[in-house]
C-alpha positions in Angstrom: 43.0 128.5 -138.2 43.5 131.0 -134.9 43.5 129.8 -131.6 40.0 130.0 -129.6 39.6 133.4 -128.2 39.5 133.5 -124.6 37.0 136.6 -124.3 34.8 134.9 -126.4 34.7 131.6 -124.6 34.4 133.8 -121.3 31.2 135.4 -122.8 29.8 132.0 -124.1 30.4 130.9 -120.5 28.4 134.1 -119.0 25.5 133.5 -121.2 25.3 130.1 -120.6 25.2 130.8 -116.6 22.5 133.6 -117.4 20.7 130.9 -118.8 20.8 128.4 -116.0 19.9 131.2 -113.8 17.2 132.0 -115.3 15.9 128.8 -116.0 16.4 128.2 -112.0 14.5 131.2 -111.1 11.7 130.2 -113.3 11.7 126.5 -111.9 11.4 128.3 -108.2 8.7 130.6 -109.4 6.9 127.1 -110.5 7.7 125.7 -106.9 6.5 128.5 -104.9 3.3 128.4 -107.0 2.7 125.0 -106.1 3.7 125.3 -102.2 3.1 128.9 -101.3 5.8 128.2 -99.0 8.2 130.9 -97.2 11.5 129.1 -97.8 10.3 128.8 -101.7 9.6 132.7 -102.0 12.8 133.4 -100.4 14.8 131.4 -102.8 13.1 133.3 -105.5 14.1 135.9 -104.0 17.9 135.1 -103.8 17.9 134.0 -107.6 16.3 137.1 -108.5 19.2 139.2 -106.5 21.8 136.9 -108.3 20.3 137.2 -111.7 20.2 141.7 -111.1 24.0 141.6 -109.8 24.9 139.4 -113.1 22.8 142.2 -115.2 24.8 145.2 -113.5 28.0 144.0 -113.7 27.7 143.5 -117.6 26.2 147.2 -117.8 28.9 148.5 -115.6 26.3 150.5 -113.5 24.0 149.7 -110.5 21.9 146.7 -110.7 18.1 147.8 -112.0 16.4 145.3 -109.8 14.2 143.8 -112.7 14.2 140.5 -111.5 13.8 141.3 -107.6 11.2 143.6 -108.7 9.2 141.3 -111.0 9.8 138.3 -108.5 8.0 140.1 -105.7 4.9 141.4 -108.2 4.8 137.4 -109.4 5.0 136.1 -105.7 2.2 138.5 -104.7 0.1 137.7 -107.4 0.4 133.8 -107.0 -0.5 134.7 -103.4 -3.6 136.6 -104.6 -2.2 139.7 -103.1 -2.4 141.8 -106.6 -5.4 142.9 -107.8 -4.5 142.2 -111.2 -3.0 138.7 -110.2 -4.2 136.9 -113.8 -3.0 139.9 -115.9 0.6 139.6 -114.3 0.5 135.9 -114.4 -0.7 135.1 -117.9 1.7 137.8 -119.0 4.6 136.2 -117.1 3.6 132.4 -118.5 3.5 134.1 -122.1 7.2 135.1 -121.7 8.2 130.9 -120.1 10.0 130.0 -123.6 9.8 125.9 -122.7 6.6 124.9 -123.7 6.4 121.8 -120.8 7.5 124.4 -118.1 5.3 127.2 -119.3 2.1 124.5 -119.0 3.3 123.8 -115.4 3.0 127.0 -114.4 -0.2 127.6 -116.0 -1.4 124.8 -114.1 0.1 125.5 -110.8 -1.4 128.8 -110.7 -4.9 128.3 -112.4 -4.6 130.0 -116.0 -6.7 128.4 -118.2 -4.0 127.4 -121.0 -4.7 127.0 -124.4 -3.5 123.3 -126.1 -0.1 124.6 -127.9 -0.8 125.1 -131.6 1.3 122.7 -133.5 4.4 124.0 -135.3 3.3 123.0 -138.7 -0.2 122.3 -139.9 -0.8 118.9 -141.4 -1.3 118.6 -145.3 -4.1 117.4 -146.4 -3.9 114.3 -147.8 -5.0 113.7 -151.3 -7.7 111.2 -152.4 -5.4 109.8 -155.2 -2.5 109.7 -152.9 -2.6 105.6 -153.1 -4.1 105.4 -156.3 -2.7 102.9 -158.7 -0.8 101.2 -156.0 -1.5 97.1 -155.6 -3.6 96.3 -152.5 -2.0 94.6 -149.8 -2.7 91.1 -149.0 -5.5 90.5 -146.1 -3.2 89.5 -142.9 -4.5 86.5 -140.9 
């Protein structure tokens, strides 16, 4: 066995940090949707700036400002300042991979969110499934 690759560990750490920041950004958007407080909007913007900075560092180019632009649109939609607010919020909501966070965000912004589908449909029971088994004794 070879020694662990230091660059691989660094890359894994970077990916974990990005995921942690992305989750914090989504939670900050949820908090802003609940409070509509300016300090919460500023927190969303700060996290977006950090995510854009990480993205720019990876590509070696100037940051694309994706998260800042997206945050600006989302915050405006949450505040009712966007004409197509419902479509913007619905699109973002569908991109949230955590079911509980997705449902909480949908509720906070007033989206009608259908119940999540089951991962596996329940198999139908065969009518003869228990045929031939002895009956249970009646309990008192």
